[in-house]
N, C-alpha and C positions, 0 to 999 in steps of 0.2 A: 921381611918387608910386608907391611899390612896392605890390605886391599885398597885403601885410600891412597897409598903411595904409588899404585900401579895404574891409576886412571890416566888415559891419554888426554882427556879433555881438561884444559887448565881454566884459570879464571877467564870470564867472558867480558868482552867490551859490549856496551849497550849501543846499538846503531839503529839506523832507520830499518823498517821492515815492510814486508808485503804479507798479508794474511793468507794462509793456506788451510784447508781442511784435510786431515788425514785420518783414515780409519786403520786400526791395527787389532791384532788378537789381544784378548784380555791378558794372556800370559806376557806378551811384550810390553803392555802397559805396566804390569806389575814390575817387570825388570827395569823399566824406565824409571819408575818411582823409586826403586831400590838404588839405582845408579845416581839419581838426583839427591837422594839422602846422603850418599857417600861423597858426592861432589860438593854438597853444601858443607859437610863436615870438614873436608879437606881445605876448601877455599874460603870458608867463612862467608858463604853466600846463601841466600834464601830461595833461589830459583827452584821452580818445580821441574818435573820431567818434561813437560810440554815446552817450557821455556828453553830447555836445553836442545831440543830437536834441531833447530836451525844450525846450532854450532856443531853438533854431532855430524850433520850432513856436510857442512862446510869442511870439517876435518877429514871426513871420509873422501870427499871429492878431491881435495888438494893433495891427499896422500895416495891416490889412485895412479899408479905408474902408467897404466894402460890409457887412461884419460889424458894424462900429461903428454903422452907420445903423439896424440892426434893433433 
């Protein structure tokens, strides 16, 4: 199984948004850019890593069992 087949994040729907400013380590930004490249290859999308952040956060929150329990 290739790396692109293992990504949890699928194709993204374009929806309304609220702008946030986030600071992160340079190494995390590099990983985000690499992830975005794999995501674009897998889903034939051109989104960059910054565009994927909201979808990643949503996937994380909806999958957090502890958060769902509250």
